C-alpha positions in Angstrom: 11.6 10.7 20.5 14.5 12.0 22.0 16.9 14.7 20.3 19.3 12.3 19.7 16.5 10.1 17.9 15.5 13.1 15.9 18.9 13.9 14.6 19.7 10.0 13.6 16.1 9.7 11.8 17.4 13.3 10.1 21.0 11.8 9.1 19.2 8.3 8.1 17.0 10.4 5.7 19.7 12.6 4.3 22.3 9.7 4.0 19.6 7.2 2.3 17.4 9.2 0.2 16.3 6.9 -2.3 16.0 4.2 0.6 13.8 6.5 3.3 10.5 7.0 1.9 8.8 8.2 5.6 9.9 9.6 8.7 7.8 8.4 11.5 8.3 11.1 14.4 6.9 9.6 17.5 4.3 6.6 17.8 0.9 6.5 19.9 2.7 9.6 22.0 -0.1 11.7 22.9 -2.1 12.5 26.1 -4.4 9.5 26.4 -2.2 6.9 24.6 -0.9 4.0 25.9 2.4 5.1 26.5 3.5 6.3 30.0 5.6 9.6 29.1 3.5 11.2 26.6 4.2 14.1 25.3 2.3 17.3 24.8 0.5 18.7 21.4 2.7 21.4 21.1 6.0 19.3 21.5 5.4 16.5 18.7 4.7 19.6 16.2 7.9 21.1 17.4 9.4 17.8 16.3 7.5 17.7 13.5 9.2 21.1 12.2 12.6 20.3 13.6 12.6 16.9 11.5 11.3 18.4 8.7 13.6 21.3 8.7 16.4 18.9 8.9 15.5 16.7 5.8 17.1 18.1 2.8 15.3 15.9 0.1 11.6 17.0 0.1 9.9 13.9 -1.7 10.9 12.3 2.2 7.2 12.5 3.8 7.0 13.7 7.5 4.3 12.4 9.5 3.7 10.7 13.3 1.5 7.6 13.9 -1.5 8.3 15.8 -3.8 6.2 18.1 -7.1 5.7 17.1 -8.3 8.2 19.6 -5.2 10.4 19.4 -6.2 10.9 15.6 -9.8 11.7 16.4 -9.2 14.0 19.6 -5.7 15.8 18.1 -5.4 14.5 14.1 -6.8 18.9 13.5 -3.6 20.0 15.5 -0.9 18.1 13.9 -1.8 17.7 10.7 -0.8 21.1 9.3 3.0 19.3 10.1 2.5 15.8 8.1 2.6 15.3 4.5 0.4 12.3 4.9 -1.4 11.1 8.2 -0.4 7.7 9.8 -3.1 6.3 12.1 -3.6 3.0 14.1 -7.0 1.5 13.4 -8.0 -2.4 15.1 -11.5 -3.1 14.8 -10.6 -5.9 17.7 -10.0 -3.0 20.2 -13.6 -1.8 18.2 -15.0 -4.9 19.8 -16.5 -6.1 16.3 -17.1 -9.9 15.5 -14.5 -11.0 13.1 -17.2 -10.4 10.2 -17.6 -7.4 10.4 -13.8 -6.3 11.4 -13.0 -5.7 7.5 -16.1 -3.1 7.1 -15.5 -1.8 10.5 -11.8 -1.0 9.0 -12.6 0.5 6.1 -15.6 2.9 7.8 -12.7 4.4 10.1 -10.3 4.6 7.3 -13.0 6.5 5.0 -13.6 8.9 8.3 -10.5 9.9 8.5 -9.8 10.4 4.6 -12.6 12.6 5.4 -11.6 14.6 8.4 -8.1 15.4 6.5 -9.1 16.1 3.6 -6.8 16.4 1.2 -3.8 14.8 3.2 -3.3 11.3 1.9 -4.3 8.5 5.1 -2.1 5.5 6.5 -2.7 2.7 8.4 -0.1 2.5 10.4 -1.2 -0.6 12.5 -4.0 -3.2 12.0 -4.0 -6.5 13.4 -6.1 -9.8 15.0 -4.4 -11.3 18.4 -4.5 -15.3 18.2 -4.5 -15.7 22.0 -5.3 -16.5 24.6 -8.9 -18.0 24.3 -11.5 -17.3 25.9 -10.8 -13.6 26.5 -13.0 -12.1 24.2 -13.3 -8.1 23.7 -17.1 -7.7 23.4 -17.9 -9.4 20.2 -14.3 -9.7 19.2 -13.1 -13.5 19.7 -9.1 -13.9 19.6 -8.1 -16.9 18.0 -5.7 -17.8 15.4 -8.3 -18.5 12.6 -10.0 -15.2 13.3 -6.5 -14.0 13.0 -5.6 -16.2 9.7 -9.3 -14.2 8.2 -8.4 -10.8 9.2 -4.8 -11.1 8.0 -5.2 -12.5 4.6 -8.5 -10.0 4.3 -5.8 -7.0 4.8 -2.9 -8.4 2.1 -5.5 -8.9 0.0 -7.8 -5.8 0.2 -5.3 -3.6 1.8 -3.3 -2.5 -1.0 -6.8 -0.6 -2.5 -6.5 2.0 0.5 -2.8 2.4 -0.5 0.4 1.9 2.0 -1.0 -0.1 5.2 1.3 -2.3 7.9 -0.5 -5.2 9.4 0.5 -5.8 13.6 2.7 -7.9 13.5 5.5 -10.7 12.7 6.1 -12.1 15.8 4.5 -12.2 19.1 6.4 -10.5 21.7 5.8 -12.3 25.4 7.4 -9.3 26.9 4.5 -7.3 26.4 2.5 -8.4 29.3 1.3 -4.7 30.1 -0.9 -4.7 27.2 -3.4 -6.4 28.5 -4.0 -10.5 28.3 -3.6 -10.2 24.1 -0.4 -8.4 24.4 1.7 -11.0 23.5 -0.8 -12.9 20.5 -0.6 -10.4 18.3 1.9 -12.4 15.7 1.6 -13.9 12.1 4.7 -16.1 13.9 4.3 -17.3 17.2 7.9 -16.2 19.7 9.9 -19.6 18.3 9.3 -18.2 14.7 6.4 -21.0 13.6 3.8 -19.7 11.4 0.5 -20.1 13.2 -1.1 -20.6 10.0 -1.0 -19.9 6.2 -0.8 -16.6 4.6 -2.3 -16.4 1.6 1.2 -14.1 -0.7 -1.2 -14.3 -3.9 -2.4 -10.8 -4.1 -4.9 -10.0 -6.9 -4.2 -6.4 -8.0 -6.2 -5.5 -11.1 -7.5 -7.2 -14.2 -8.1 -6.5 -17.8 -10.0 -8.1 -21.0 -8.3 -9.1 -23.6 -9.7 -9.5 -27.4 -10.1 -13.4 -28.2 -6.7 -15.6 -28.3 -7.7 -19.0 -28.5 -10.2 -18.1 -31.7 -13.2 -19.7 -29.7 -15.0 -16.6 -30.0 -15.0 -15.2 -26.2 -12.6 -12.7 -25.2 -10.0 -13.7 -22.2 -9.7 -12.2 -19.1 -6.3 -11.3 -17.5 -5.6 -11.1 -14.1 -2.4 -9.4 -12.4 -1.1 -11.2 -9.2 2.0 -10.5 -6.7 3.4 -13.6 -5.0 4.8 -11.2 -1.4 7.0 -14.2 -0.5 8.7 -14.5 -4.3 8.6 -11.3 -5.1 7.2 -12.5 -8.3 4.5 -10.9 -10.8 2.5 -12.3 -13.2 -0.6 -11.8 -15.8 -2.6 -14.8 -15.6 -4.7 -15.5 -18.8 -7.7 -17.5 -19.1 -10.6 -17.9 -21.3 -13.4 -15.9 -20.8 -15.7 -19.0 -21.6 -14.8 -22.3 -20.3 -12.6 -20.4 -17.4 -9.4 -22.8 -18.5 -5.9 -21.4 -18.1 -4.6 -20.1 -21.4 -1.4 -18.5 -20.2 1.0 -17.5 -17.3 3.2 -14.4 -18.2 5.6 -13.2 -15.7 6.3 -9.4 -15.7 8.6 -7.0 -13.5 11.8 -7.8 -11.7 13.4 -8.3 -8.4 12.3 -5.4 -6.7 9.4 -4.0 -8.4 5.7 -4.0 -7.1 2.6 -4.2 -9.5 -0.2 -1.4 -9.1 -2.3 -1.9 -12.7 -2.9 -4.0 -15.7 -4.2 -3.1 -18.6 -4.4 -4.3 -22.3 -3.1 -2.3 -25.7 -3.7 -2.9 -28.9 -1.4 -5.3 -31.1 2.4 -3.0 -31.5 4.5 -5.3 -32.9 2.6 -6.3 -36.0 2.1 -10.3 -35.4 -1.4 -9.8 -34.8 -2.2 -10.0 -30.5 -2.5 -8.0 -28.7 -0.2 -6.8 -26.0 -0.2 -6.7 -22.2 1.2 -3.8 -20.1 1.8 -3.9 -16.0 2.1 -0.6 -14.4 5.1 -0.9 -11.6 7.2 0.9 -8.9 10.7 -0.4 -7.8 10.3 -0.3 -4.1 13.9 0.8 -3.7 14.6 3.6 -5.9 11.2 4.8 -6.5 11.5 4.1 -10.9 7.7 3.9 -11.9 7.4 2.4 -15.2 5.1 0.6 -17.4 6.4 -2.8 -18.5 4.8 -4.0 -22.3 4.6 -7.6 -23.5 3.4 -8.9 -26.1 0.0 -11.5 -25.1 1.3 -14.4 -27.2 4.7 -15.0 -27.0 5.8 -13.0 -23.1 8.1 -11.4 -25.4 8.9 -8.2 -23.5 8.3 -4.7 -26.2 9.2 -2.2 -24.2 10.0 -0.2 -20.9 8.3 3.2 -20.2 9.7 5.1 -17.6 7.0 7.7 -15.9 7.6 10.3 -13.5 8.9 9.2 -10.2 7.6 11.8 -8.3 4.4 10.3 -8.3 2.9 7.3 -6.5 1.2 5.3 -9.2 -2.8 4.8 -8.8 -4.1 3.9 -12.4 -3.5 2.5 -15.8 -5.1 3.8 -19.0 -4.8 3.1 -22.9 -6.4 5.4 -24.6 -8.3 5.2 -27.7 -5.1 6.3 -30.1 -3.2 2.9 -27.7 -1.3 5.9 -25.9 -0.9 4.9 -22.1 -1.6 7.5 -19.4 -0.3 6.6 -15.5 -2.3 8.6 -12.9 0.0 9.2 -9.6 0.0 11.4 -6.4 2.5 13.3 -4.9 1.2 13.6 -1.3 4.0 15.6 0.0 2.9 18.5 -2.3 -1.0 17.6 -2.3 -0.8 17.3 -6.5 -2.3 15.1 -9.0 -0.9 14.3 -12.1 -1.9 12.0 -15.2 1.2 12.0 -17.3 0.5 10.1 -21.6 3.4 8.7 -23.3 3.3 7.1 -26.3 4.1 3.3 -25.7 6.6 2.7 -28.7 9.2 5.1 -28.2 8.0 6.3 -24.6 7.7 10.0 -25.6 6.0 12.2 -23.3 2.9 13.5 -25.1 1.2 15.2 -21.9 0.9 16.0 -18.3 -2.0 17.3 -16.4 -1.9 18.3 -12.7 -4.9 19.3 -10.0 -3.6 20.6 -6.6 -6.2 20.1 -4.2 -8.8 21.7 -5.4 -12.8 20.9 -6.7 
């Protein structure tokens, strides 16, 4: 990044602190990367320090995006100046077959988590090319079918790893300098036509509910999010027959679900309640929305500490709700417990990077 670009990034982060979550200083820009003009590790560290010093809101994270090789070679040197570690991981370049691609990604990801212990690892890029046919990379075969398989695995399972970015939206026909596969990484082709059907429903969590239809079997509730429509639902099926009992919509537009849980009856109608933990993608607000499992009616929305990215929702034996969250910029983990009826704070427990 040039000096004007660094200053622009700082200005945008300071102007829109509720929109900007992370400032990424450079992408695959170190020696050994494909860029024609790499910078030294010292220069990258200086740029990272410059951006961090210029951003007034310390909740905005600063990092760089490292290639797989760059992370292995230089990650330890730049990590002290990064709030989180962002690494590009491509099983295709690992020359594995499509059946081993997801395990290859998760294995590499776990390796970096261990390498950068105490810092969140984000997959900055991953994908699979659709062509050209016949230009295999070892056991890795470019094809539309394989790209579809891999992208749907990323969409379905990626959220369990935290933020993960699929590369890329559209084919870029000008990328002829990136090998024979360079122009074929898009989910859509160069004309904007989808190459395949994307499974837009993400299954995020599940919970069991006491028998709703009086057949002697507990029910199973699945939390799902439709990426295309931005709709979050809890889909309830009978645990014995598998038949759909009801579908309850949760959260409002712009909210991303993270977890679901079941509470005991709060409104006295004899039915348990369903709770969904979500984050507002624009403001970063964290909230648990509670609805009646029989009627779907809203009972209450309980706000939690927005500084902590929510990971898990737990209902205690006394029916109080607890949210596990992390603050990657400070390396702090928090459990926050609140009363589901009035939202009152019960307690918070925090951990630093300690064992």
